[in-house]
PADRENRO-693867 format. One line per 10 residues: their letters; for each residue z, y, x of N, C-alpha, C, O. Coordinates in steps of 0.05 Angstrom, whole numbers. Example, Ala and Ser with C-alpha at 12.3 -4.5 7.8 and 13.67 -1.06 7.14 Angstrom:
<recs>
AS	156/-114/264/156/-90/246/156/-66/264/169/-66/285  142/-45/257/143/-21/273/157/1/258/161/23/268 $
</recs>
This chain:
<recs>
MKISLKQLSF	1234/-542/720/1228/-535/693/1216/-560/679/1196/-570/689  1227/-568/657/1215/-590/641/1195/-578/622/1201/-559/608  1171/-590/621/1150/-579/605/1134/-602/592/1133/-624/603  1123/-597/569/1105/-616/556/1080/-619/573/1069/-600/583  1071/-644/576/1048/-649/592/1023/-636/581/1006/-627/596  1021/-633/554/999/-620/542/998/-591/550/976/-579/552  1020/-578/554/1022/-550/560/1021/-544/590/1019/-521/598  1022/-565/606/1023/-561/635/997/-550/645/976/-560/640  1000/-527/661/977/-515/673/982/-512/703/1004/-507/711  961/-517/718/964/-515/747/952/-490/759/948/-488/783 $
DNLKFTKCQT	947/-470/742/935/-445/751/953/-428/768/944/-412/784  979/-430/764/998/-413/778/1015/-428/799/1038/-420/804  1003/-448/811/1019/-463/831/1024/-446/856/1006/-432/865  1049/-447/865/1056/-433/890/1069/-452/909/1085/-470/900  1062/-450/934/1071/-468/954/1086/-454/977/1081/-430/982  1105/-468/989/1118/-459/1014/1106/-475/1037/1105/-500/1035  1097/-462/1057/1085/-475/1080/1106/-479/1102/1121/-461/1108  1106/-504/1113/1125/-510/1134/1111/-525/1156/1099/-546/1152  1114/-515/1180/1102/-529/1204/1122/-549/1215/1145/-543/1219  1113/-573/1221/1129/-593/1234/1113/-604/1259/1090/-596/1263 $
NLGTIYNLNE	1126/-621/1274/1113/-633/1297/1089/-651/1289/1071/-656/1304  1090/-661/1264/1069/-678/1254/1047/-664/1239/1027/-676/1231  1050/-638/1235/1030/-623/1220/1042/-603/1201/1066/-596/1204  1026/-594/1182/1035/-575/1162/1042/-590/1136/1028/-608/1127  1065/-581/1124/1074/-592/1099/1074/-569/1079/1084/-547/1085  1063/-574/1055/1064/-554/1033/1082/-565/1011/1077/-587/1001  1102/-549/1004/1120/-558/982/1116/-539/958/1113/-515/961  1116/-551/934/1115/-535/910/1140/-518/908/1162/-528/914  1138/-493/900/1162/-476/898/1179/-483/873/1203/-479/874  1167/-495/853/1181/-503/829/1178/-533/825/1157/-545/831 $
IIIFQTPCVK	1199/-546/815/1198/-574/808/1186/-576/781/1195/-561/763  1166/-593/777/1154/-597/751/1162/-624/741/1156/-644/755  1175/-626/718/1185/-651/708/1171/-657/681/1170/-639/663  1159/-680/678/1147/-689/653/1150/-719/651/1151/-733/671  1150/-729/627/1153/-757/623/1127/-772/629/1105/-763/621  1129/-793/643/1105/-810/650/1102/-831/628/1121/-839/615  1078/-840/623/1073/-859/602/1081/-888/611/1088/-893/634  1081/-905/591/1087/-934/597/1063/-946/612/1040/-938/607  1070/-964/630/1049/-977/646/1054/-1007/647/1075/-1017/640  1033/-1021/655/1034/-1050/659/1037/-1056/689/1023/-1044/705 $
IVEISNDYIT	1056/-1073/696/1059/-1081/724/1037/-1101/731/1035/-1122/718  1021/-1094/751/999/-1111/759/1007/-1129/782/1000/-1153/782  1022/-1118/801/1030/-1132/825/1054/-1119/838/1057/-1095/837  1071/-1136/849/1094/-1126/864/1093/-1138/892/1093/-1163/895  1093/-1121/912/1094/-1130/940/1120/-1120/952/1136/-1108/938  1123/-1125/978/1148/-1116/991/1149/-1085/993/1171/-1074/992  1126/-1072/995/1126/-1043/998/1116/-1027/974/1125/-1005/970  1100/-1039/957/1087/-1025/935/1090/-1040/909/1093/-1065/909  1089/-1026/888/1086/-1037/861/1060/-1025/850/1056/-1001/851  1042/-1043/841/1016/-1034/830/1019/-1033/800/1026/-1053/787 $
LQLLPTQACH	1012/-1010/788/1015/-1005/759/988/-998/747/971/-987/760  985/-1005/722/961/-998/707/969/-983/681/986/-991/666  956/-960/677/960/-945/653/951/-961/629/930/-975/630  966/-959/607/957/-972/582/936/-956/568/934/-932/573  919/-968/552/898/-953/538/908/-938/514/901/-944/491  926/-918/519/937/-902/497/929/-873/501/920/-866/523  933/-857/481/928/-828/484/946/-815/504/938/-798/519  972/-823/505/991/-811/524/982/-817/552/984/-800/570  973/-842/557/964/-850/584/939/-835/592/936/-826/615  921/-831/573/896/-817/578/903/-788/585/891/-776/604 $
LFYTKIREFE	922/-775/572/930/-748/578/943/-747/605/937/-728/621  960/-766/611/973/-767/638/952/-769/660/953/-754/680  933/-787/657/911/-791/676/895/-765/680/890/-757/702  888/-753/658/872/-728/658/887/-706/673/875/-692/689  913/-703/668/929/-682/681/932/-687/711/930/-669/727  936/-712/718/938/-718/747/912/-713/761/912/-702/783  889/-720/749/863/-714/761/859/-684/763/847/-674/782  868/-669/743/866/-640/743/883/-628/766/874/-610/779  907/-640/770/924/-631/792/910/-636/819/910/-619/836  899/-660/822/884/-666/847/861/-647/852/857/-638/874 $
SKLKSLFKKE	847/-641/831/824/-623/833/834/-595/841/821/-582/858  856/-586/830/867/-560/837/875/-559/866/870/-539/880  888/-580/876/896/-582/904/871/-581/923/872/-568/943  851/-595/915/826/-595/930/814/-567/933/806/-559/954  814/-553/910/804/-526/909/822/-507/925/811/-490/940  848/-509/923/866/-490/937/865/-494/967/864/-474/982  864/-519/976/866/-524/1005/840/-530/1018/838/-533/1043  819/-531/1003/792/-536/1013/791/-561/1030/778/-562/1052  804/-582/1020/805/-608/1034/799/-630/1014/803/-627/990  790/-653/1025/786/-676/1007/813/-687/1000/832/-688/1016 $
IVSLFENSIF	816/-695/975/840/-707/965/836/-736/958/816/-743/945  854/-753/968/853/-781/961/867/-784/934/891/-779/932  852/-793/914/863/-795/887/885/-815/886/885/-836/899  904/-809/869/926/-827/863/916/-852/849/927/-874/853  895/-849/833/885/-870/816/860/-883/827/843/-870/839  858/-909/822/833/-923/825/828/-934/797/840/-954/789  811/-920/782/807/-924/753/834/-918/740/845/-896/743  846/-937/725/872/-932/712/895/-944/728/917/-946/718  889/-953/752/910/-967/769/919/-949/791/903/-935/803  945/-950/797/956/-935/819/980/-950/832/992/-967/819 $
KVKIKNNKNF	985/-943/857/1007/-957/872/1030/-937/876/1025/-913/881  1054/-947/875/1077/-931/880/1093/-945/903/1099/-969/901  1098/-930/924/1113/-941/946/1142/-945/937/1155/-926/928  1153/-969/939/1180/-975/930/1200/-979/952/1224/-978/948  1190/-985/976/1208/-990/998/1223/-964/1004/1210/-943/1010  1249/-965/1004/1266/-942/1010/1263/-919/989/1271/-896/995  1253/-925/966/1251/-905/945/1272/-909/924/1268/-925/906  1295/-896/927/1317/-900/910/1313/-888/882/1329/-893/864  1293/-871/879/1288/-857/853/1269/-873/835/1264/-863/813  1260/-895/843/1241/-911/827/1256/-934/813/1267/-951/825 $
NIYFEKSLFN	1255/-933/787/1269/-954/770/1249/-968/753/1229/-957/744  1254/-994/748/1237/-1010/731/1255/-1019/707/1277/-1029/711  1244/-1015/683/1259/-1024/659/1243/-1046/645/1218/-1046/644  1258/-1065/634/1245/-1086/619/1262/-1090/593/1286/-1096/595  1250/-1085/570/1264/-1087/545/1290/-1071/546/1311/-1080/538  1287/-1046/556/1309/-1026/557/1332/-1033/577/1352/-1020/577  1327/-1054/593/1347/-1061/614/1336/-1054/641/1312/-1058/646  1352/-1043/658/1344/-1033/685/1344/-1057/704/1364/-1070/707  1321/-1061/718/1319/-1081/740/1325/-1067/766/1319/-1043/769  1336/-1081/785/1337/-1072/812/1312/-1083/825/1309/-1108/828 $
FYYLKT	1293/-1066/832/1267/-1076/841/1268/-1090/868/1249/-1104/875  1290/-1088/883/1293/-1103/908/1294/-1133/904/1288/-1148/922  1301/-1141/880/1304/-1169/874/1280/-1181/858/1280/-1205/852  1261/-1164/852/1237/-1174/838/1220/-1190/858/1217/-1183/881  1208/-1211/848/1190/-1228/864/1163/-1228/851/1161/-1225/827  1142/-1232/868/1115/-1234/856/1110/-1263/847/1088/-1268/837 $
</recs>
């Protein structure tokens, strides 16, 4: 379901529990799709791209909602959650991630050819 980030609420999250040899995996029952804000590329390594949120209202809302989601997970599972963010900076694993695209001036880059 595509939803406005402002309207997104985590109060009715439902999960499916799955046991594996490596432990327990919890999957959201519904896919939540929302647009992410523009970011600045801080660093590109072989495995990760480090991004920083811009100081805009949309980025602040995105940051607030992700922190709200992390807080809800902590409350639901009674476990410590490692935050996605370190201040306004976060890392995205790009190795073998075919769903991650980088655009520059509306042109799509293939991130496998980007160099630091």
